[in-house]
C-alpha positions as CSV (number, residue, x, y, z in Angstrom):
1,M,82.3,86.6,133.0
2,P,83.7,89.5,135.0
3,T,86.3,91.8,133.6
4,T,89.8,90.3,133.7
5,T,92.4,92.5,135.4
6,P,95.5,92.8,133.3
7,T,98.4,90.9,134.9
8,I,100.5,89.9,131.9
9,G,103.6,92.1,131.4
10,S,103.6,95.9,132.1
11,A,100.7,96.9,129.8
12,P,98.8,94.0,128.1
13,V,96.3,94.7,125.4
14,V,92.6,94.5,126.7
15,L,90.5,93.1,124.0
16,T,87.2,95.0,124.4
17,R,84.5,94.7,121.8
18,R,85.3,98.3,120.6
19,T,89.0,97.5,120.4
20,V,88.4,94.5,118.2
21,W,86.0,96.3,115.8
22,V,88.3,99.4,115.5
23,I,91.1,97.0,114.6
24,F,88.9,95.1,112.2
25,G,88.0,98.3,110.5
26,A,91.6,99.2,109.9
27,L,92.4,95.8,108.6
28,L,89.5,95.9,106.1
29,T,90.7,99.2,104.8
30,S,94.3,97.9,104.3
31,M,93.1,94.7,102.7
32,F,90.9,96.5,100.3
33,M,93.7,98.8,99.3
34,S,96.3,96.0,98.7
35,S,93.9,93.6,96.9
36,L,92.4,96.5,94.8
37,Y,95.7,97.1,93.2
38,Q,96.3,93.5,92.4
39,S,93.5,93.9,89.8
40,V,93.0,97.6,89.1
41,L,95.2,97.5,86.0
42,G,93.4,94.6,84.4
43,T,91.1,96.7,82.3
44,A,93.6,99.5,81.8
45,M,96.4,97.3,80.8
46,P,95.7,97.2,77.1
47,T,95.9,100.9,77.0
48,I,98.8,101.3,79.4
49,V,101.0,98.8,77.6
50,G,100.1,100.2,74.2
51,E,101.1,103.7,75.3
52,L,104.3,102.5,76.9
53,D,105.1,100.1,74.1
54,G,105.0,97.0,76.2
55,V,102.3,94.8,74.8
56,E,104.5,91.7,74.3
57,H,105.7,91.9,77.9
58,Q,102.4,92.9,79.5
59,G,102.3,89.9,81.8
60,W,105.2,91.5,83.8
61,V,102.9,94.2,85.1
62,M,100.9,91.5,87.0
63,T,103.8,89.0,87.6
64,I,106.2,91.5,89.2
65,Y,103.5,92.6,91.7
66,I,102.7,89.1,92.7
67,L,106.3,88.0,92.8
68,A,107.1,90.9,95.2
69,V,104.1,90.1,97.3
70,A,105.2,86.4,97.5
71,I,108.8,87.2,98.5
72,V,107.9,89.5,101.4
73,M,105.0,87.5,102.9
74,P,107.2,85.0,104.9
75,I,109.4,87.9,106.0
76,Y,106.4,89.9,107.4
77,G,104.9,86.8,108.9
78,K,108.0,85.9,110.8
79,A,108.8,89.5,111.8
80,G,105.3,89.8,113.2
81,D,105.6,86.6,115.3
82,M,109.0,87.7,116.6
83,W,108.6,91.4,117.4
84,G,104.9,92.2,117.0
85,R,102.8,93.2,114.0
86,R,102.2,96.9,114.5
87,W,105.5,98.3,113.0
88,P,105.6,95.9,110.1
89,F,102.1,96.9,109.2
90,L,102.8,100.6,109.2
91,V,105.9,100.0,107.1
92,A,103.8,98.0,104.6
93,I,101.3,100.9,104.3
94,A,104.1,103.5,103.8
95,L,105.8,101.4,101.1
96,F,102.5,100.7,99.2
97,T,101.6,104.4,99.2
98,L,105.0,105.6,98.0
99,A,105.1,103.1,95.2
100,S,101.6,104.2,94.0
101,V,103.1,107.7,93.5
102,G,106.0,106.3,91.5
103,G,103.6,104.2,89.3
104,A,101.5,107.3,88.6
105,L,104.6,109.2,87.5
106,A,106.0,106.3,85.3
107,T,107.0,107.4,81.9
108,S,108.3,104.1,80.5
109,F,107.3,100.4,80.7
110,P,110.4,99.3,82.8
111,M,109.7,102.2,85.3
112,L,106.1,101.1,85.6
113,V,107.2,97.5,86.3
114,L,109.7,98.7,88.9
115,W,107.2,100.7,90.9
116,R,104.7,97.8,90.7
117,G,107.3,95.7,92.3
118,V,107.9,98.1,95.1
119,Q,104.0,98.3,95.5
120,G,104.0,94.6,95.9
121,L,106.6,94.8,98.7
122,G,104.0,96.8,100.6
123,G,101.0,94.9,99.5
124,G,102.4,91.6,100.6
125,G,102.6,92.9,104.2
126,L,99.1,94.4,104.2
127,M,97.6,91.1,103.0
128,I,99.3,88.8,105.3
129,L,99.4,91.0,108.4
130,S,95.6,91.6,108.1
131,Q,94.9,88.0,108.2
132,A,97.4,87.4,111.1
133,I,96.1,90.3,113.2
134,I,92.5,89.2,113.0
135,A,93.6,85.8,114.3
136,D,95.4,87.6,117.2
137,V,92.2,89.3,118.4
138,V,89.4,86.9,117.5
139,S,89.1,83.2,118.3
140,A,89.0,80.6,115.4
141,K,85.4,79.8,116.4
142,E,84.2,83.3,115.9
143,R,86.7,84.2,113.1
144,G,84.4,83.2,110.3
145,K,82.2,86.2,111.1
146,F,85.2,88.4,110.5
147,M,87.0,86.5,107.7
148,G,83.9,86.2,105.7
149,P,83.7,90.0,105.2
150,M,87.5,90.1,104.6
151,G,87.0,87.6,101.8
152,A,84.1,89.6,100.5
153,V,86.3,92.7,100.5
154,F,89.0,90.7,98.6
155,G,86.4,89.7,96.0
156,V,84.8,93.2,95.8
157,S,88.2,94.8,95.3
158,S,89.1,92.2,92.7
159,V,86.1,93.2,90.6
160,L,85.9,96.9,91.6
161,G,89.6,97.2,90.5
162,P,88.9,96.6,86.9
163,V,85.9,98.9,87.0
164,L,87.8,101.8,88.4
165,G,90.8,101.1,86.2
166,G,88.5,101.0,83.1
167,W,86.6,104.2,84.1
168,F,89.8,106.2,84.8
169,T,91.4,105.0,81.6
170,E,88.4,105.7,79.4
171,S,87.2,108.9,80.9
172,L,90.3,110.5,82.5
173,S,93.7,108.8,82.6
174,W,95.0,105.4,83.7
175,R,97.4,107.3,86.0
176,L,94.5,108.1,88.3
177,A,94.3,104.4,89.1
178,F,97.6,105.0,91.0
179,W,96.9,108.4,92.4
180,L,93.6,107.0,93.9
181,V,95.5,105.0,96.5
182,V,97.6,107.9,97.9
183,P,94.9,109.6,99.9
184,L,93.6,106.2,100.8
185,G,97.0,105.1,101.9
186,V,97.6,108.2,104.0
187,A,94.1,107.7,105.7
188,T,94.9,104.0,106.4
189,F,98.2,104.9,107.9
190,V,96.7,107.4,110.3
191,V,93.9,105.1,111.3
192,A,96.4,102.2,111.9
193,W,98.8,104.5,113.8
194,F,96.0,105.3,116.4
195,A,93.8,102.1,116.3
196,L,96.4,99.3,115.9
197,R,97.6,99.2,119.4
198,L,99.1,95.8,119.3
199,P,101.9,94.6,121.6
200,S,105.5,94.9,120.4
201,H,108.2,93.1,122.2
202,A,112.0,93.1,122.0
203,S,113.7,89.9,121.1
204,N,117.2,88.7,121.0
205,R,116.3,86.2,118.3
206,R,117.9,86.9,114.9
207,M,116.1,86.9,111.6
208,D,116.9,83.9,109.3
209,V,119.0,86.0,106.8
210,A,120.5,83.1,104.9
211,G,117.0,81.5,104.5
212,T,115.5,84.9,103.4
213,V,118.2,85.4,100.7
214,L,117.8,81.8,99.4
215,M,114.1,82.1,99.4
216,V,114.2,85.3,97.3
217,L,116.7,83.7,94.8
218,A,114.7,80.5,94.4
219,T,111.4,82.3,94.0
220,T,112.7,84.8,91.6
221,G,114.4,82.1,89.6
222,L,111.2,80.1,89.4
223,V,109.2,83.0,88.1
224,L,111.9,84.0,85.6
225,A,112.1,80.5,84.3
226,T,108.3,80.2,83.8
227,S,108.1,83.5,82.1
228,W,111.2,83.0,79.9
229,E,109.6,84.1,76.7
230,S,108.1,87.3,78.1
231,W,111.4,88.7,79.3
232,S,114.1,87.0,77.2
233,G,112.6,87.8,73.9
234,E,113.0,84.2,72.8
235,R,110.2,82.1,71.3
236,G,109.8,78.7,73.0
237,Y,112.0,77.0,75.5
238,D,115.3,76.1,73.9
239,W,117.0,74.0,76.6
240,T,120.3,74.2,74.8
241,D,120.3,78.0,75.6
242,P,122.9,78.3,78.4
243,R,121.0,81.2,79.9
244,L,117.9,79.2,80.5
245,A,119.7,76.0,81.6
246,G,121.8,78.1,84.1
247,L,118.7,79.8,85.4
248,V,117.0,76.4,86.1
249,V,120.1,75.0,87.8
250,L,120.7,78.1,90.0
251,T,117.0,78.0,91.0
252,L,117.1,74.3,91.9
253,L,120.3,74.9,93.9
254,A,118.8,77.8,95.8
255,A,115.7,75.8,96.6
256,V,117.7,72.8,97.9
257,A,120.0,75.1,99.8
258,F,117.0,76.8,101.4
259,V,115.6,73.6,102.7
260,L,119.0,72.6,104.1
261,V,119.3,76.0,105.8
262,E,115.8,75.9,107.3
263,R,116.5,72.5,108.9
264,R,119.4,74.0,110.9
265,A,118.2,77.6,111.5
266,Q,117.5,78.7,115.0
267,E,114.5,80.8,113.8
268,P,113.7,79.4,110.4
269,L,111.8,81.7,108.0
270,L,109.6,78.7,107.0
271,P,109.7,76.1,109.8
272,L,109.7,72.7,108.0
273,H,107.9,71.0,110.8
274,L,104.6,72.8,109.6
275,F,104.6,70.4,106.7
276,K,104.1,67.5,109.2
277,N,100.8,69.1,109.9
278,P,98.3,67.5,107.4
279,T,95.9,70.4,107.5
280,F,98.7,72.9,106.8
281,R,100.0,70.6,104.0
282,I,96.7,70.1,102.2
283,A,95.5,73.8,102.6
284,T,98.9,75.0,101.2
285,V,98.6,72.8,98.1
286,V,95.1,74.0,97.6
287,G,96.3,77.6,97.9
288,V,98.8,76.9,95.2
289,V,96.2,75.5,92.9
290,I,93.9,78.5,93.5
291,G,96.7,80.9,92.7
292,A,97.9,79.1,89.6
293,G,94.5,78.4,88.2
294,M,92.3,81.3,89.2
295,F,94.4,84.4,89.1
296,A,96.1,83.4,85.8
297,A,92.7,83.1,84.2
298,L,91.0,86.2,85.7
299,S,93.9,88.5,84.8
300,F,93.0,88.3,81.1
301,L,89.3,88.3,81.2
302,P,88.9,92.1,81.0
303,T,91.3,92.1,77.9
304,F,89.1,89.5,76.3
305,L,86.0,91.6,76.9
306,Q,87.5,94.7,75.4
307,M,89.1,93.1,72.4
308,A,87.0,90.2,71.5
309,T,83.5,91.7,72.2
310,E,84.3,95.4,71.6
311,T,83.2,96.2,75.1
312,S,84.3,99.6,76.3
313,I,87.0,99.8,79.0
314,T,84.6,100.7,81.8
315,A,81.9,98.3,80.7
316,S,84.4,95.4,80.7
317,G,85.0,96.1,84.4
318,L,81.2,96.3,85.1
319,L,80.6,93.0,83.4
320,M,82.7,91.4,86.1
321,L,80.2,92.5,88.8
322,P,78.5,89.1,88.8
323,M,81.6,87.5,90.0
324,M,81.8,90.0,92.9
325,A,78.3,89.2,93.8
326,G,79.1,85.4,93.9
327,V,82.2,86.0,96.1
328,M,80.3,88.2,98.6
329,L,77.4,85.9,98.9
330,T,79.4,82.7,99.7
331,S,82.2,84.2,101.7
332,I,79.9,86.0,104.1
333,G,77.4,83.2,104.2
334,S,80.0,80.4,104.8
335,G,81.7,82.6,107.5
336,L,78.4,82.9,109.5
337,L,77.6,79.3,109.1
338,I,81.2,78.2,110.2
339,A,80.7,80.5,113.4
340,R,77.4,78.8,114.1
341,T,78.3,75.2,113.4
342,G,82.0,75.1,114.0
343,R,82.4,73.0,110.8
344,Y,84.3,74.1,107.8
345,K,85.5,71.2,105.6
346,V,82.4,71.1,103.4
347,Y,82.9,74.6,102.1
348,P,86.3,74.2,100.3
349,V,85.2,70.9,98.9
350,V,82.0,72.3,97.3
351,G,83.9,75.5,96.5
352,M,86.6,73.7,94.4
353,A,84.0,71.6,92.6
354,V,82.1,74.8,91.6
355,V,85.3,76.5,90.6
356,T,86.3,73.6,88.3
357,L,82.9,73.7,86.6
358,G,83.1,77.5,86.1
359,L,86.5,77.2,84.4
360,V,85.1,74.5,82.1
361,A,82.3,76.8,81.1
362,L,84.9,79.6,80.4
363,T,86.5,77.4,77.7
364,R,83.3,78.1,75.6
365,L,83.9,81.9,75.4
366,T,83.4,83.3,72.0
367,G,83.5,86.8,70.7
368,D,79.7,86.9,70.3
369,I,78.8,85.3,73.6
370,P,75.6,86.8,75.2
371,M,76.6,88.9,78.2
372,L,73.9,87.2,80.4
373,V,75.6,83.8,79.8
374,F,79.0,85.3,80.5
375,G,77.6,86.8,83.7
376,V,76.3,83.4,84.9
377,M,79.7,81.9,84.2
378,I,81.6,84.3,86.3
379,F,79.0,84.4,89.1
380,V,79.5,80.6,89.5
381,L,83.3,81.1,89.5
382,G,83.0,83.8,92.2
383,A,80.7,81.7,94.3
384,G,83.2,78.9,94.3
385,L,86.1,81.2,95.2
386,G,84.2,82.7,98.1
387,L,83.7,79.2,99.7
388,V,87.5,78.4,99.5
389,M,89.7,81.5,99.9
390,Q,89.3,82.4,103.6
391,T,88.2,78.9,104.7
392,V,91.6,77.4,104.0
393,V,93.4,80.2,105.8
394,L,91.1,79.6,108.8
395,A,91.9,75.9,108.8
396,V,95.7,76.6,108.8
397,Q,95.5,79.2,111.6
398,N,93.4,76.8,113.7
399,A,95.7,73.9,113.3
400,V,99.0,75.4,114.4
401,D,100.6,76.8,117.6
402,P,99.4,80.2,118.5
403,H,103.0,81.5,118.5
404,E,103.3,80.6,114.8
405,I,100.0,82.0,113.5
406,G,101.8,84.7,111.5
407,T,104.5,82.3,110.1
408,A,101.9,79.7,109.1
409,T,99.5,82.2,107.6
410,S,102.2,83.8,105.6
411,A,103.5,80.5,104.4
412,N,100.0,79.4,103.1
413,N,99.7,82.8,101.4
414,F,103.3,82.6,100.0
415,F,102.6,79.4,98.2
416,R,99.3,80.7,96.9
417,E,101.1,83.8,95.5
418,I,103.9,81.6,94.0
419,G,101.2,79.6,92.3
420,A,99.7,82.9,91.0
421,A,103.0,84.2,89.7
422,V,103.8,81.0,87.9
423,G,100.2,80.5,86.7
424,I,100.1,84.0,85.2
425,A,103.5,83.7,83.6
426,L,102.6,80.4,82.0
427,F,99.1,81.4,81.0
428,S,100.4,84.7,79.6
429,T,102.9,82.7,77.6
430,I,100.4,80.4,76.2
431,F,98.0,83.2,75.4
432,T,100.4,85.7,73.9
433,T,102.2,83.0,71.9
434,R,99.0,81.9,70.3
435,L,98.0,85.5,69.9
436,S,101.3,86.6,68.2
437,D,101.0,83.7,65.8
438,R,97.4,84.4,64.9
439,L,97.9,88.2,64.5
440,G,101.1,87.6,62.4
441,E,98.9,85.8,59.9
442,V,96.2,88.5,60.1
443,F,98.5,91.5,59.6
444,A,100.5,89.8,56.9
445,G,97.9,90.7,54.4
446,A,96.7,93.9,56.1
447,P,96.6,97.2,54.3
448,E,99.6,99.6,54.6
449,G,99.5,101.6,57.9
450,A,97.8,98.8,59.9
451,P,99.6,97.3,62.9
452,T,102.2,94.6,62.2
453,G,101.9,92.7,65.5
454,T,100.8,93.0,69.1
455,S,103.1,96.1,69.9
456,G,101.0,99.2,70.3
457,L,97.7,97.3,69.9
458,T,95.2,99.0,72.1
459,P,91.3,98.6,72.1
460,A,91.0,102.0,70.3
461,V,93.4,100.8,67.6
462,V,91.5,97.6,67.1
463,H,88.1,99.3,66.8
464,A,89.6,101.8,64.2
465,L,90.8,99.0,61.9
466,P,89.0,98.3,58.7
467,E,86.1,96.0,59.4
468,E,87.5,93.0,57.7
469,V,90.8,93.2,59.6
470,R,89.1,94.0,62.9
471,V,86.9,90.9,62.7
472,Q,90.0,88.9,62.2
473,V,91.8,90.5,65.1
474,V,88.7,89.8,67.3
475,D,88.7,86.2,66.2
476,A,92.4,85.9,67.0
477,F,91.8,87.1,70.6
478,A,88.9,84.8,71.2
479,G,90.6,81.9,69.5
480,S,93.7,82.4,71.6
481,L,92.2,82.9,75.1
482,A,89.3,80.6,75.4
483,P,91.3,77.3,74.6
484,A,94.0,78.4,77.1
485,F,91.5,77.8,79.9
486,W,91.8,74.0,79.3
487,Y,95.3,74.2,80.7
488,V,93.9,75.5,84.0
489,V,91.0,73.0,84.4
490,P,93.1,70.0,85.4
491,V,95.0,72.0,87.9
492,V,91.9,73.2,89.7
493,A,90.3,69.7,89.5
494,L,93.4,68.5,91.4
495,G,92.7,71.0,94.1
496,F,89.1,69.6,94.4
497,V,90.4,66.1,94.9
498,L,92.8,67.3,97.7
499,T,90.1,69.0,99.7
500,L,88.4,65.7,100.1
501,F,91.3,64.7,102.4
502,L,91.3,67.9,104.5
503,R,90.9,66.9,108.1
504,E,88.5,68.9,110.2
505,V,89.9,70.3,113.5
506,R,87.6,71.7,116.2
507,L,87.8,75.5,116.1
508,S,89.6,77.1,119.0
509,E,87.7,79.4,121.4
510,T,90.8,81.5,122.4
511,A,92.2,84.5,120.5
512,G,95.8,84.3,119.5
513,L,97.0,87.2,121.7
514,V,95.1,85.7,124.7
515,A,96.6,82.2,124.1
516,R,100.1,83.6,124.0
517,G,99.6,85.7,127.2
518,E,100.0,89.0,125.3
519,A,96.4,90.2,126.0
520,V,93.4,89.7,128.2
521,A,89.8,89.8,127.2
522,A,87.3,92.2,128.7
523,D,83.8,91.1,129.6
524,D,82.3,92.9,126.5
525,A,84.7,91.2,124.1
526,P,83.2,89.4,121.1
527,S,81.8,85.9,121.9
528,G,84.7,83.4,121.7
529,T,87.5,85.9,122.3
530,L,87.7,84.8,126.0
531,P,89.9,81.8,126.9
532,G,88.5,78.4,127.6
533,G,86.7,75.6,125.8
534,D,89.5,74.1,123.9
535,E,88.8,70.5,124.8
536,P,89.7,68.2,121.9
537,A,87.0,66.2,120.1
538,D,87.4,62.8,118.6
539,D,88.2,64.3,115.2
540,V,90.6,66.9,116.6
541,V,94.3,66.6,116.5
542,G,94.9,70.4,117.0
543,V,98.4,71.7,117.3
544,T,99.8,68.2,117.9
545,E,99.4,67.7,114.2
546,D,102.7,69.5,113.6
547,G,104.6,66.6,115.2
548,R,106.1,68.7,118.0
């Protein structure tokens, strides 16, 4: 096809092959940075919370980050659809980098939690805008080739994070896990400034302020309620406690008010008509299941390896490498196959089945489990995740109007992060409650000078205990974590059932920017970026699924 002469607007973007790949490189860097710091503190957490005296509240280090990510995702998605994605992306990088400096300088546990929250405000933008931008410059049919590596980067960083966090903590200082991102963040900002030449456009449309405020209130209330024990200091859910009852009531009121506001808003933060789209609806619920089931479980595996198997901090991260291999293998492989065949439904179906089996296997964890067996377990888990994560996002982007790619992508990711925040909070409550009870019994008869509970209990402290007490502590960790996985298995199995009902829509052959008239494709653009070829097939309902 001959080169298309730009005729749209004053200076439309021309999507050459070089432009697409430079943009893709910037997106990979940003996604690596944000997803790395969703997991980097996993192996370092026992030492960090021990030093900062926050063992009983350690779930908050992860929960606050994921909560912040979830809250800003719809905001970034909507802002990108309304005004363009370039400036929101740059703001996200700046926030993330600044917060990393604050986390490195934290001198107390509350300060660390605060900066992790700010870090999440930037990380949410990096994660969601990376996925939306790739949909802008590459067609759905070819997107598997690009989203496969993005899924692999997510998987690699999820495992590399614990490795780096462990190495810094054991060899140098856990604070370097935060300092590491500063030069990376600066470099990413510079690359994005020059490479991310995406169209920005003025708009007289107003952001949905009322919906945003209500979304923040409802989301925060939900997470606070599910993590009641970790922040209130109470043991168990006493529904006669007016604080808990009031929190639940306010959360429900905020959620109901949010739905009512979104029905009448001129530019709703979360357009309710998206839920009329069966592909969006099912993929979103699957995202919730993945978040609640997987991230909750994976957040505590490094701690298990350190405490229950006496594995060093660095080694506990390295032992997660088989999972990285599984994610890379299936995410890249499935992406290439999707681009070749145009079919994607089989991958989330098989993936959720594999993930369910992998979690069942993890219920058999013991303190003396052979590391080869453990490696096989998490390889299977990673292989299943690689088949699901990016595929459901691709399905959502392909099934909605090109003008709502950012909003739909952010909504899908928002619900996944909500699932992760709630899942981690509940899983942490189950695990720490069991652990506190078991350790209370262990230390009740311990010699003078031994710990009296979970506060200040680091791997080094555990390994220095008298042999008899140490064995009991190890048994307490193993006996508290492994059975907790049974709470996750039914949730993930539900996700598998839902994928069976996912409808397959023929993949579009037009990039988002081209479809919206904001760009034209050059003759050397990646295959599938050029417009054309969107005729519906018998099994295609396309954007008409949303009922509009």
